[in-house]
C-alpha atoms as an extended CHARMM CRD file, in Angstrom:
* protein
*
       286  EXT
         1         1  MET       CA            -40.3540000000       50.8080000000       36.2590000000  PROA      1               0.0000000000
         2         2  SER       CA            -41.7990000000       50.6600000000       32.7580000000  PROA      2               0.0000000000
         3         3  ALA       CA            -42.9270000000       47.4220000000       31.1080000000  PROA      3               0.0000000000
         4         4  SER       CA            -40.1980000000       44.8910000000       30.5180000000  PROA      4               0.0000000000
         5         5  ARG       CA            -38.3210000000       44.9080000000       27.2520000000  PROA      5               0.0000000000
         6         6  GLU       CA            -36.3170000000       42.0870000000       25.7320000000  PROA      6               0.0000000000
         7         7  VAL       CA            -33.3580000000       43.0030000000       23.5790000000  PROA      7               0.0000000000
         8         8  SER       CA            -30.5580000000       40.9740000000       22.0490000000  PROA      8               0.0000000000
         9         9  HSD       CA            -27.4660000000       42.0410000000       20.1300000000  PROA      9               0.0000000000
        10        10  SER       CA            -24.6550000000       40.2040000000       18.3770000000  PROA      10              0.0000000000
        11        11  TYR       CA            -21.0720000000       40.6420000000       19.5470000000  PROA      11              0.0000000000
        12        12  GLU       CA            -17.9630000000       38.6090000000       18.7760000000  PROA      12              0.0000000000
        13        13  ASP       CA            -17.4460000000       35.9610000000       21.4650000000  PROA      13              0.0000000000
        14        14  LEU       CA            -20.3200000000       37.3230000000       23.6070000000  PROA      14              0.0000000000
        15        15  LEU       CA            -23.9900000000       36.6260000000       24.2070000000  PROA      15              0.0000000000
        16        16  PHE       CA            -26.0620000000       39.6740000000       25.1830000000  PROA      16              0.0000000000
        17        17  ASP       CA            -29.6790000000       40.2190000000       26.1660000000  PROA      17              0.0000000000
        18        18  VAL       CA            -31.7500000000       42.6020000000       28.2670000000  PROA      18              0.0000000000
        19        19  GLN       CA            -34.8070000000       41.5730000000       30.2410000000  PROA      19              0.0000000000
        20        20  ASN       CA            -36.6760000000       43.5040000000       32.9270000000  PROA      20              0.0000000000
        21        21  GLY       CA            -33.9750000000       46.1360000000       33.2550000000  PROA      21              0.0000000000
        22        22  VAL       CA            -31.1000000000       43.6400000000       33.5750000000  PROA      22              0.0000000000
        23        23  ALA       CA            -28.4560000000       43.1820000000       30.8710000000  PROA      23              0.0000000000
        24        24  LEU       CA            -26.8420000000       39.7440000000       30.8490000000  PROA      24              0.0000000000
        25        25  ILE       CA            -23.4730000000       39.6140000000       29.1070000000  PROA      25              0.0000000000
        26        26  THR       CA            -22.0500000000       36.1250000000       28.6870000000  PROA      26              0.0000000000
        27        27  LEU       CA            -18.4350000000       35.5140000000       27.6790000000  PROA      27              0.0000000000
        28        28  ASN       CA            -18.9120000000       32.9090000000       24.9690000000  PROA      28              0.0000000000
        29        29  ARG       CA            -15.7980000000       30.8360000000       24.2030000000  PROA      29              0.0000000000
        30        30  PRO       CA            -16.8370000000       27.7970000000       26.2570000000  PROA      30              0.0000000000
        31        31  GLU       CA            -14.4720000000       25.4460000000       24.4310000000  PROA      31              0.0000000000
        32        32  LYS       CA            -11.5820000000       27.5790000000       25.7440000000  PROA      32              0.0000000000
        33        33  LEU       CA            -13.0880000000       28.2260000000       29.2040000000  PROA      33              0.0000000000
        34        34  ASN       CA            -13.7850000000       31.7420000000       27.8260000000  PROA      34              0.0000000000
        35        35  ALA       CA            -10.0550000000       32.5430000000       27.6130000000  PROA      35              0.0000000000
        36        36  TRP       CA             -9.5100000000       36.2330000000       27.0120000000  PROA      36              0.0000000000
        37        37  THR       CA             -8.7210000000       37.6380000000       23.5680000000  PROA      37              0.0000000000
        38        38  PRO       CA             -8.4570000000       41.2770000000       22.4410000000  PROA      38              0.0000000000
        39        39  ALA       CA            -11.5750000000       40.7720000000       20.3010000000  PROA      39              0.0000000000
        40        40  MET       CA            -13.5980000000       39.5390000000       23.2590000000  PROA      40              0.0000000000
        41        41  GLY       CA            -12.3140000000       42.3810000000       25.4310000000  PROA      41              0.0000000000
        42        42  ALA       CA            -13.3580000000       44.9030000000       22.7570000000  PROA      42              0.0000000000
        43        43  SER       CA            -16.7970000000       43.3660000000       22.4510000000  PROA      43              0.0000000000
        44        44  LEU       CA            -17.2230000000       43.4050000000       26.2330000000  PROA      44              0.0000000000
        45        45  LYS       CA            -16.3580000000       47.0870000000       26.4350000000  PROA      45              0.0000000000
        46        46  GLN       CA            -18.7530000000       47.8970000000       23.5880000000  PROA      46              0.0000000000
        47        47  ALA       CA            -21.5680000000       45.9750000000       25.2750000000  PROA      47              0.0000000000
        48        48  VAL       CA            -20.9580000000       47.6200000000       28.6770000000  PROA      48              0.0000000000
        49        49  VAL       CA            -20.7790000000       51.0990000000       27.1450000000  PROA      49              0.0000000000
        50        50  LYS       CA            -24.0320000000       50.4350000000       25.2830000000  PROA      50              0.0000000000
        51        51  CYS       CA            -25.6440000000       49.3950000000       28.5780000000  PROA      51              0.0000000000
        52        52  ALA       CA            -24.3600000000       52.5290000000       30.2830000000  PROA      52              0.0000000000
        53        53  ALA       CA            -26.1490000000       54.6970000000       27.7280000000  PROA      53              0.0000000000
        54        54  ASP       CA            -29.3870000000       52.6640000000       27.6040000000  PROA      54              0.0000000000
        55        55  ASP       CA            -32.1230000000       53.7980000000       30.0020000000  PROA      55              0.0000000000
        56        56  ALA       CA            -33.7590000000       50.3600000000       29.6630000000  PROA      56              0.0000000000
        57        57  VAL       CA            -30.7280000000       48.8550000000       31.4210000000  PROA      57              0.0000000000
        58        58  ARG       CA            -30.4460000000       49.4180000000       35.1510000000  PROA      58              0.0000000000
        59        59  VAL       CA            -28.1130000000       46.5570000000       36.1670000000  PROA      59              0.0000000000
        60        60  ILE       CA            -25.3960000000       44.6930000000       34.2660000000  PROA      60              0.0000000000
        61        61  VAL       CA            -24.4960000000       41.0360000000       34.9150000000  PROA      61              0.0000000000
        62        62  VAL       CA            -21.4030000000       39.4180000000       33.3830000000  PROA      62              0.0000000000
        63        63  THR       CA            -20.9260000000       35.6380000000       33.4420000000  PROA      63              0.0000000000
        64        64  GLY       CA            -19.3230000000       32.8660000000       31.3830000000  PROA      64              0.0000000000
        65        65  ALA       CA            -20.7130000000       30.1960000000       29.1220000000  PROA      65              0.0000000000
        66        66  GLY       CA            -20.0970000000       26.5420000000       29.9300000000  PROA      66              0.0000000000
        67        67  ARG       CA            -17.7540000000       25.4180000000       32.7440000000  PROA      67              0.0000000000
        68        68  GLY       CA            -15.6240000000       28.5500000000       33.0350000000  PROA      68              0.0000000000
        69        69  PHE       CA            -15.9530000000       32.2290000000       33.8190000000  PROA      69              0.0000000000
        70        70  CYS       CA            -12.6690000000       33.2440000000       32.1830000000  PROA      70              0.0000000000
        71        71  ALA       CA             -9.4950000000       31.1760000000       32.3530000000  PROA      71              0.0000000000
        72        72  GLY       CA             -7.2350000000       34.1650000000       31.6640000000  PROA      72              0.0000000000
        73        73  ALA       CA             -5.4820000000       35.2280000000       28.4710000000  PROA      73              0.0000000000
        74        74  ASP       CA             -5.6830000000       32.7620000000       25.6080000000  PROA      74              0.0000000000
        75        75  MET       CA             -2.4770000000       30.6630000000       25.6750000000  PROA      75              0.0000000000
        76        76  GLN       CA             -1.9320000000       31.0650000000       21.9610000000  PROA      76              0.0000000000
        77        77  LEU       CA             -1.9850000000       34.8200000000       22.5180000000  PROA      77              0.0000000000
        78        78  LEU       CA              0.5650000000       34.4790000000       25.3330000000  PROA      78              0.0000000000
        79        79  GLN       CA              2.8070000000       32.4330000000       23.0630000000  PROA      79              0.0000000000
        80        80  ARG       CA              2.6860000000       35.1710000000       20.4160000000  PROA      80              0.0000000000
        81        81  ILE       CA              3.4690000000       37.8110000000       23.0350000000  PROA      81              0.0000000000
        82        82  GLN       CA              6.4700000000       35.7850000000       24.2280000000  PROA      82              0.0000000000
        83        83  LYS       CA              7.8540000000       35.8390000000       20.6770000000  PROA      83              0.0000000000
        84        84  SER       CA              7.2140000000       39.5610000000       20.0910000000  PROA      84              0.0000000000
        85        85  SER       CA              8.9200000000       42.4490000000       21.8820000000  PROA      85              0.0000000000
        86        86  GLU       CA              5.8910000000       44.5800000000       21.0030000000  PROA      86              0.0000000000
        87        87  GLY       CA              3.3460000000       42.0040000000       22.0860000000  PROA      87              0.0000000000
        88        88  ARG       CA              2.0250000000       43.7800000000       25.1590000000  PROA      88              0.0000000000
        89        89  ALA       CA              1.2640000000       46.9530000000       23.2360000000  PROA      89              0.0000000000
        90        90  GLN       CA             -0.5250000000       44.9110000000       20.5920000000  PROA      90              0.0000000000
        91        91  VAL       CA             -2.7130000000       43.1230000000       23.1490000000  PROA      91              0.0000000000
        92        92  GLY       CA             -4.4710000000       46.2370000000       24.3020000000  PROA      92              0.0000000000
        93        93  ALA       CA             -4.6010000000       48.1700000000       21.0270000000  PROA      93              0.0000000000
        94        94  THR       CA             -7.7230000000       46.5480000000       19.6000000000  PROA      94              0.0000000000
        95        95  GLU       CA             -9.6840000000       46.9630000000       22.8340000000  PROA      95              0.0000000000
        96        96  GLU       CA             -8.7510000000       50.5880000000       23.4680000000  PROA      96              0.0000000000
        97        97  ALA       CA             -9.3950000000       51.6320000000       19.8820000000  PROA      97              0.0000000000
        98        98  SER       CA            -12.8910000000       50.1740000000       20.0150000000  PROA      98              0.0000000000
        99        99  LEU       CA            -14.0190000000       51.8030000000       23.2610000000  PROA      99              0.0000000000
       100       100  PRO       CA            -16.0880000000       54.9550000000       22.6350000000  PROA      100             0.0000000000
       101       101  ALA       CA            -16.4550000000       55.5250000000       26.3920000000  PROA      101             0.0000000000
       102       102  ALA       CA            -15.8040000000       59.2550000000       26.3450000000  PROA      102             0.0000000000
       103       103  ARG       CA            -18.1570000000       59.7250000000       23.3840000000  PROA      103             0.0000000000
       104       104  ALA       CA            -20.8090000000       57.7760000000       25.3190000000  PROA      104             0.0000000000
       105       105  GLY       CA            -20.5940000000       60.3260000000       28.1450000000  PROA      105             0.0000000000
       106       106  LEU       CA            -18.5680000000       58.1950000000       30.5790000000  PROA      106             0.0000000000
       107       107  ASP       CA            -15.9900000000       60.1020000000       32.5820000000  PROA      107             0.0000000000
       108       108  VAL       CA            -12.9470000000       57.8330000000       32.3810000000  PROA      108             0.0000000000
       109       109  SER       CA            -10.3950000000       60.5440000000       33.2090000000  PROA      109             0.0000000000
       110       110  ARG       CA            -10.0600000000       59.4540000000       36.8800000000  PROA      110             0.0000000000
       111       111  TYR       CA             -9.9170000000       55.6980000000       36.2540000000  PROA      111             0.0000000000
       112       112  SER       CA             -7.0370000000       54.3960000000       34.1920000000  PROA      112             0.0000000000
       113       113  GLY       CA             -6.0440000000       50.8660000000       33.3240000000  PROA      113             0.0000000000
       114       114  ARG       CA             -7.5870000000       48.0920000000       31.2670000000  PROA      114             0.0000000000
       115       115  PHE       CA            -10.7630000000       47.7530000000       33.3480000000  PROA      115             0.0000000000
       116       116  GLY       CA            -10.9590000000       51.1800000000       35.0020000000  PROA      116             0.0000000000
       117       117  TYR       CA            -13.8060000000       52.1110000000       32.6860000000  PROA      117             0.0000000000
       118       118  LEU       CA            -16.1410000000       49.9420000000       34.7890000000  PROA      118             0.0000000000
       119       119  PHE       CA            -15.8930000000       52.4610000000       37.6290000000  PROA      119             0.0000000000
       120       120  SER       CA            -17.3330000000       55.1310000000       35.3250000000  PROA      120             0.0000000000
       121       121  VAL       CA            -20.3670000000       53.0330000000       34.3600000000  PROA      121             0.0000000000
       122       122  PRO       CA            -23.2880000000       54.6510000000       36.2880000000  PROA      122             0.0000000000
       123       123  LYS       CA            -25.0000000000       51.3170000000       36.9610000000  PROA      123             0.0000000000
       124       124  PRO       CA            -24.1890000000       48.3220000000       39.1740000000  PROA      124             0.0000000000
       125       125  VAL       CA            -22.0430000000       45.6890000000       37.4510000000  PROA      125             0.0000000000
       126       126  ILE       CA            -22.2700000000       42.1850000000       38.9050000000  PROA      126             0.0000000000
       127       127  ALA       CA            -19.8840000000       39.3310000000       38.1140000000  PROA      127             0.0000000000
       128       128  ALA       CA            -21.5220000000       35.8890000000       38.2780000000  PROA      128             0.0000000000
       129       129  ILE       CA            -18.4480000000       33.6550000000       38.4630000000  PROA      129             0.0000000000
       130       130  ASN       CA            -19.5650000000       30.2100000000       37.3860000000  PROA      130             0.0000000000
       131       131  GLY       CA            -16.2380000000       28.3830000000       36.9980000000  PROA      131             0.0000000000
       132       132  ALA       CA            -12.5450000000       28.8160000000       36.3150000000  PROA      132             0.0000000000
       133       133  CYS       CA            -11.4440000000       32.3800000000       37.1010000000  PROA      133             0.0000000000
       134       134  ALA       CA             -7.7450000000       33.0430000000       36.4320000000  PROA      134             0.0000000000
       135       135  GLY       CA             -5.3340000000       35.7520000000       35.3840000000  PROA      135             0.0000000000
       136       136  LEU       CA             -7.1330000000       38.4540000000       33.4250000000  PROA      136             0.0000000000
       137       137  GLY       CA            -10.3530000000       36.6150000000       34.2670000000  PROA      137             0.0000000000
       138       138  PHE       CA             -9.5060000000       37.1110000000       37.9410000000  PROA      138             0.0000000000
       139       139  VAL       CA             -8.7300000000       40.8200000000       37.4960000000  PROA      139             0.0000000000
       140       140  PHE       CA            -11.9460000000       41.7610000000       35.7110000000  PROA      140             0.0000000000
       141       141  PRO       CA            -14.3760000000       40.8930000000       38.5620000000  PROA      141             0.0000000000
       142       142  LEU       CA            -12.3700000000       43.0750000000       40.9930000000  PROA      142             0.0000000000
       143       143  PHE       CA            -13.5630000000       46.0950000000       39.0100000000  PROA      143             0.0000000000
       144       144  CYS       CA            -17.2030000000       44.9890000000       39.2550000000  PROA      144             0.0000000000
       145       145  ASP       CA            -19.3810000000       46.2610000000       42.0740000000  PROA      145             0.0000000000
       146       146  LEU       CA            -20.4990000000       42.8320000000       43.3210000000  PROA      146             0.0000000000
       147       147  ARG       CA            -19.2090000000       39.2890000000       42.8510000000  PROA      147             0.0000000000
       148       148  PHE       CA            -21.2830000000       36.1320000000       43.2540000000  PROA      148             0.0000000000
       149       149  ALA       CA            -19.6270000000       32.7690000000       42.6720000000  PROA      149             0.0000000000
       150       150  SER       CA            -20.3410000000       29.1010000000       42.4170000000  PROA      150             0.0000000000
       151       151  THR       CA            -18.9190000000       27.0810000000       45.3070000000  PROA      151             0.0000000000
       152       152  GLU       CA            -17.3000000000       24.9610000000       42.5950000000  PROA      152             0.0000000000
       153       153  ALA       CA            -15.5460000000       27.9480000000       40.9570000000  PROA      153             0.0000000000
       154       154  ARG       CA            -11.7720000000       27.9840000000       41.1330000000  PROA      154             0.0000000000
       155       155  PHE       CA             -9.8280000000       31.2260000000       41.4940000000  PROA      155             0.0000000000
       156       156  THR       CA             -6.1340000000       31.7840000000       40.8250000000  PROA      156             0.0000000000
       157       157  THR       CA             -4.1190000000       34.9190000000       40.0750000000  PROA      157             0.0000000000
       158       158  ALA       CA             -1.6910000000       32.7200000000       38.0510000000  PROA      158             0.0000000000
       159       159  PHE       CA              0.7480000000       35.5760000000       37.3180000000  PROA      159             0.0000000000
       160       160  ALA       CA              3.7090000000       34.3590000000       39.3780000000  PROA      160             0.0000000000
       161       161  GLN       CA              3.4980000000       30.9160000000       37.7470000000  PROA      161             0.0000000000
       162       162  ARG       CA              3.6980000000       32.5300000000       34.2650000000  PROA      162             0.0000000000
       163       163  GLY       CA              6.7000000000       34.7460000000       35.0080000000  PROA      163             0.0000000000
       164       164  LEU       CA              4.4260000000       37.8210000000       35.1760000000  PROA      164             0.0000000000
       165       165  ILE       CA              3.6740000000       40.4070000000       37.8540000000  PROA      165             0.0000000000
       166       166  ALA       CA              0.4550000000       41.7060000000       39.4830000000  PROA      166             0.0000000000
       167       167  GLU       CA             -1.0830000000       43.1880000000       36.3440000000  PROA      167             0.0000000000
       168       168  HSD       CA             -3.6620000000       45.8340000000       35.5870000000  PROA      168             0.0000000000
       169       169  GLY       CA             -4.0160000000       47.2750000000       39.1020000000  PROA      169             0.0000000000
       170       170  ILE       CA             -4.7870000000       43.9350000000       40.7750000000  PROA      170             0.0000000000
       171       171  ALA       CA             -2.3190000000       44.5000000000       43.6550000000  PROA      171             0.0000000000
       172       172  PHE       CA             -4.1160000000       47.7040000000       44.6270000000  PROA      172             0.0000000000
       173       173  GLY       CA             -7.6320000000       46.3480000000       44.1020000000  PROA      173             0.0000000000
       174       174  LEU       CA             -7.0520000000       42.9950000000       45.7590000000  PROA      174             0.0000000000
       175       175  ALA       CA             -5.3310000000       44.4300000000       48.8450000000  PROA      175             0.0000000000
       176       176  ARG       CA             -8.1300000000       46.9460000000       49.2390000000  PROA      176             0.0000000000
       177       177  LEU       CA            -10.7940000000       44.2820000000       48.8550000000  PROA      177             0.0000000000
       178       178  ILE       CA             -9.4590000000       41.4470000000       51.0350000000  PROA      178             0.0000000000
       179       179  GLY       CA             -6.5130000000       42.9860000000       52.9040000000  PROA      179             0.0000000000
       180       180  PRO       CA             -2.7550000000       42.8710000000       52.2470000000  PROA      180             0.0000000000
       181       181  GLY       CA             -2.2540000000       39.4590000000       53.8800000000  PROA      181             0.0000000000
       182       182  HSD       CA             -4.7880000000       37.6100000000       51.7480000000  PROA      182             0.0000000000
       183       183  ALA       CA             -3.6540000000       39.5960000000       48.6700000000  PROA      183             0.0000000000
       184       184  ALA       CA             -0.0180000000       38.5640000000       49.2130000000  PROA      184             0.0000000000
       185       185  ASP       CA             -1.0750000000       34.9330000000       49.6350000000  PROA      185             0.0000000000
       186       186  LEU       CA             -3.0420000000       34.8080000000       46.3800000000  PROA      186             0.0000000000
       187       187  LEU       CA             -0.5580000000       36.8370000000       44.3340000000  PROA      187             0.0000000000
       188       188  LEU       CA              2.6680000000       35.2240000000       45.5310000000  PROA      188             0.0000000000
       189       189  SER       CA              1.5020000000       31.6000000000       45.5900000000  PROA      189             0.0000000000
       190       190  SER       CA             -0.9060000000       31.6140000000       42.6120000000  PROA      190             0.0000000000
       191       191  ARG       CA             -2.6720000000       28.8390000000       44.5220000000  PROA      191             0.0000000000
       192       192  LYS       CA             -6.2260000000       27.8690000000       43.6050000000  PROA      192             0.0000000000
       193       193  VAL       CA             -9.0860000000       28.7580000000       45.9660000000  PROA      193             0.0000000000
       194       194  SER       CA            -12.6670000000       27.5550000000       45.8330000000  PROA      194             0.0000000000
       195       195  GLY       CA            -15.7460000000       29.7360000000       45.7260000000  PROA      195             0.0000000000
       196       196  ALA       CA            -16.3830000000       28.8900000000       49.3800000000  PROA      196             0.0000000000
       197       197  GLU       CA            -12.8770000000       30.0270000000       50.4470000000  PROA      197             0.0000000000
       198       198  ALA       CA            -13.2390000000       33.1230000000       48.2490000000  PROA      198             0.0000000000
       199       199  GLN       CA            -16.3670000000       34.0560000000       50.2110000000  PROA      199             0.0000000000
       200       200  ALA       CA            -14.6310000000       33.4380000000       53.5460000000  PROA      200             0.0000000000
       201       201  MET       CA            -11.8360000000       35.8850000000       52.6760000000  PROA      201             0.0000000000
       202       202  GLY       CA            -14.2290000000       38.4910000000       51.2080000000  PROA      202             0.0000000000
       203       203  LEU       CA            -13.1820000000       38.0130000000       47.6040000000  PROA      203             0.0000000000
       204       204  VAL       CA            -16.7870000000       37.3490000000       46.6150000000  PROA      204             0.0000000000
       205       205  ASN       CA            -20.0010000000       38.5550000000       48.2440000000  PROA      205             0.0000000000
       206       206  ARG       CA            -21.7320000000       35.1950000000       48.0950000000  PROA      206             0.0000000000
       207       207  ALA       CA            -20.8320000000       31.6210000000       47.1140000000  PROA      207             0.0000000000
       208       208  LEU       CA            -23.7020000000       29.3990000000       46.0530000000  PROA      208             0.0000000000
       209       209  PRO       CA            -24.1970000000       25.8390000000       44.7630000000  PROA      209             0.0000000000
       210       210  PRO       CA            -23.6590000000       25.7700000000       40.9890000000  PROA      210             0.0000000000
       211       211  ASP       CA            -27.3500000000       25.3380000000       40.1480000000  PROA      211             0.0000000000
       212       212  GLU       CA            -28.3210000000       28.2650000000       42.3660000000  PROA      212             0.0000000000
       213       213  LEU       CA            -25.7820000000       30.8190000000       41.1360000000  PROA      213             0.0000000000
       214       214  MET       CA            -27.6370000000       32.2840000000       38.1340000000  PROA      214             0.0000000000
       215       215  PRO       CA            -31.1750000000       32.1110000000       39.6240000000  PROA      215             0.0000000000
       216       216  PHE       CA            -29.8900000000       33.9760000000       42.6970000000  PROA      216             0.0000000000
       217       217  THR       CA            -27.9330000000       36.5000000000       40.6030000000  PROA      217             0.0000000000
       218       218  ARG       CA            -30.9240000000       37.1720000000       38.3690000000  PROA      218             0.0000000000
       219       219  ARG       CA            -33.2510000000       37.6770000000       41.3590000000  PROA      219             0.0000000000
       220       220  TYR       CA            -30.7720000000       40.0110000000       43.0160000000  PROA      220             0.0000000000
       221       221  ALA       CA            -30.2150000000       42.0370000000       39.8350000000  PROA      221             0.0000000000
       222       222  HSD       CA            -33.9560000000       42.2490000000       39.1040000000  PROA      222             0.0000000000
       223       223  GLU       CA            -34.5870000000       43.4430000000       42.6570000000  PROA      223             0.0000000000
       224       224  LEU       CA            -32.0960000000       46.2690000000       42.2060000000  PROA      224             0.0000000000
       225       225  ALA       CA            -33.5590000000       47.1310000000       38.7930000000  PROA      225             0.0000000000
       226       226  GLN       CA            -37.1900000000       47.1730000000       39.9650000000  PROA      226             0.0000000000
       227       227  SER       CA            -37.0080000000       48.4180000000       43.5540000000  PROA      227             0.0000000000
       228       228  CYS       CA            -34.0750000000       50.8580000000       43.7430000000  PROA      228             0.0000000000
       229       229  SER       CA            -33.6840000000       54.3540000000       42.3510000000  PROA      229             0.0000000000
       230       230  PRO       CA            -31.3000000000       54.4260000000       39.3560000000  PROA      230             0.0000000000
       231       231  ARG       CA            -30.1980000000       57.8480000000       40.5600000000  PROA      231             0.0000000000
       232       232  SER       CA            -29.3880000000       56.4650000000       43.9940000000  PROA      232             0.0000000000
       233       233  LEU       CA            -27.4780000000       53.5150000000       42.5220000000  PROA      233             0.0000000000
       234       234  ARG       CA            -25.5100000000       55.8570000000       40.2730000000  PROA      234             0.0000000000
       235       235  VAL       CA            -24.5310000000       58.2840000000       43.0460000000  PROA      235             0.0000000000
       236       236  ILE       CA            -23.7440000000       55.5860000000       45.6010000000  PROA      236             0.0000000000
       237       237  LYS       CA            -21.4610000000       53.8500000000       43.0710000000  PROA      237             0.0000000000
       238       238  GLN       CA            -19.7170000000       57.1720000000       42.4710000000  PROA      238             0.0000000000
       239       239  GLN       CA            -19.2170000000       57.6180000000       46.2180000000  PROA      239             0.0000000000
       240       240  LEU       CA            -17.6560000000       54.1690000000       46.6000000000  PROA      240             0.0000000000
       241       241  ALA       CA            -15.3760000000       54.6250000000       43.6180000000  PROA      241             0.0000000000
       242       242  ALA       CA            -14.1420000000       57.9790000000       44.9440000000  PROA      242             0.0000000000
       243       243  LEU       CA            -13.1500000000       56.7080000000       48.3880000000  PROA      243             0.0000000000
       244       244  PRO       CA             -9.5150000000       55.7640000000       47.5740000000  PROA      244             0.0000000000
       245       245  LEU       CA             -8.9860000000       59.3110000000       46.2950000000  PROA      245             0.0000000000
       246       246  GLN       CA            -10.5170000000       61.0780000000       49.3340000000  PROA      246             0.0000000000
       247       247  THR       CA             -9.7890000000       61.8680000000       52.9610000000  PROA      247             0.0000000000
       248       248  MET       CA            -12.4570000000       61.0500000000       55.5310000000  PROA      248             0.0000000000
       249       249  ALA       CA            -13.3640000000       64.7360000000       55.7600000000  PROA      249             0.0000000000
       250       250  GLN       CA            -13.7970000000       64.9330000000       51.9750000000  PROA      250             0.0000000000
       251       251  ALA       CA            -15.9810000000       61.8290000000       51.9400000000  PROA      251             0.0000000000
       252       252  PHE       CA            -18.2190000000       63.2320000000       54.7050000000  PROA      252             0.0000000000
       253       253  ALA       CA            -18.4880000000       66.6220000000       52.9680000000  PROA      253             0.0000000000
       254       254  ASP       CA            -19.3690000000       64.9340000000       49.6740000000  PROA      254             0.0000000000
       255       255  ALA       CA            -22.0420000000       62.8250000000       51.4040000000  PROA      255             0.0000000000
       256       256  ASP       CA            -23.6450000000       65.9360000000       52.9260000000  PROA      256             0.0000000000
       257       257  ARG       CA            -23.6650000000       67.7520000000       49.5890000000  PROA      257             0.0000000000
       258       258  LEU       CA            -25.0260000000       64.7590000000       47.7010000000  PROA      258             0.0000000000
       259       259  MET       CA            -27.7220000000       64.1880000000       50.3100000000  PROA      259             0.0000000000
       260       260  LEU       CA            -29.0230000000       67.7360000000       49.8310000000  PROA      260             0.0000000000
       261       261  GLU       CA            -29.0680000000       67.2030000000       46.0800000000  PROA      261             0.0000000000
       262       262  SER       CA            -30.9730000000       63.9320000000       46.4780000000  PROA      262             0.0000000000
       263       263  LEU       CA            -33.6730000000       65.6720000000       48.5460000000  PROA      263             0.0000000000
       264       264  ARG       CA            -34.4640000000       67.8110000000       45.4730000000  PROA      264             0.0000000000
       265       265  SER       CA            -34.6100000000       64.8440000000       43.0630000000  PROA      265             0.0000000000
       266       266  GLU       CA            -37.6700000000       63.2810000000       41.4500000000  PROA      266             0.0000000000
       267       267  ASP       CA            -36.6060000000       59.8550000000       42.6450000000  PROA      267             0.0000000000
       268       268  PHE       CA            -36.6690000000       61.0190000000       46.2770000000  PROA      268             0.0000000000
       269       269  LYS       CA            -40.2350000000       62.2710000000       45.8450000000  PROA      269             0.0000000000
       270       270  GLU       CA            -41.1810000000       58.9270000000       44.2570000000  PROA      270             0.0000000000
       271       271  GLY       CA            -39.3460000000       56.9980000000       46.9480000000  PROA      271             0.0000000000
       272       272  VAL       CA            -41.5300000000       58.5880000000       49.6260000000  PROA      272             0.0000000000
       273       273  ALA       CA            -44.7170000000       58.4240000000       47.5510000000  PROA      273             0.0000000000
       274       274  HSD       CA            -44.5470000000       54.7240000000       46.7160000000  PROA      274             0.0000000000
       275       275  PHE       CA            -43.7910000000       53.8380000000       50.3480000000  PROA      275             0.0000000000
       276       276  VAL       CA            -46.6920000000       55.8950000000       51.6750000000  PROA      276             0.0000000000
       277       277  GLU       CA            -49.0590000000       54.6500000000       48.9520000000  PROA      277             0.0000000000
       278       278  LYS       CA            -47.9230000000       51.0050000000       49.3600000000  PROA      278             0.0000000000
       279       279  ARG       CA            -47.2890000000       50.4260000000       45.6540000000  PROA      279             0.0000000000
       280       280  ALA       CA            -44.3880000000       49.4790000000       43.4180000000  PROA      280             0.0000000000
       281       281  PRO       CA            -41.9840000000       52.3470000000       42.7000000000  PROA      281             0.0000000000
       282       282  ARG       CA            -41.8400000000       54.1730000000       39.3860000000  PROA      282             0.0000000000
       283       283  PHE       CA            -38.3730000000       55.6030000000       39.5030000000  PROA      283             0.0000000000
       284       284  THR       CA            -37.0910000000       57.6200000000       36.5370000000  PROA      284             0.0000000000
       285       285  GLY       CA            -33.4830000000       58.0990000000       37.5460000000  PROA      285             0.0000000000
       286       286  ARG       CA            -33.9020000000       61.8610000000       37.8510000000  PROA      286             0.0000000000
């Protein structure tokens, strides 16, 4: 990989920087436990789309500032929605209008919903869940490729306790991730689970002590960025996202076709060369 580059940009309610091929996006409303607002959602989409189009970014990490990851929709927003028959439509309007995903070359036609665009991002997206993770803040990580959490994090779907339903595809995503039994438990009860219990049921890939979460996540992300082919990461992510839409035969046929294509790629040649020459890889993503 080329020499490291440090980049920072300003977004509303977000912190953003890129180092050594890893973009770190931090939800930045710590006084509200990073409660979700349309403005923050729009900024997050803009930042992710920018990362998708930037060759200097190979992995995206999303975390929260302060004690929370995201405590769900801002309560003031929920109060306004409760008083407005058009509230739900208004919640998503700002975010959708600000997302130039199609113009950025992302194919979002197969992935609908508020967070479906993450499936079209051709780079791994990792959620580093450092604290409270509820409602919308619970849904978002399900659309990420990997989830690492603090053992002290607290997860709750919260919807049933707010008179709501399983929003934004969470019933499908949660049942697929942890099984229908665990999904029913979390959705029907809205009970709180720790990072350790979340790992035990497969909700997160790894739960770590609070002071180890970000160092571990950064090391993991940097290893992907520096040691793995961007082309391989892109194609493997596409394969995983396509599985719910495919039969087993279609998945096997796709894998055979994609393998033959990979054998003709520059990254495959480099993958063999750096192993034989015992040096660091110089993948280009082609």
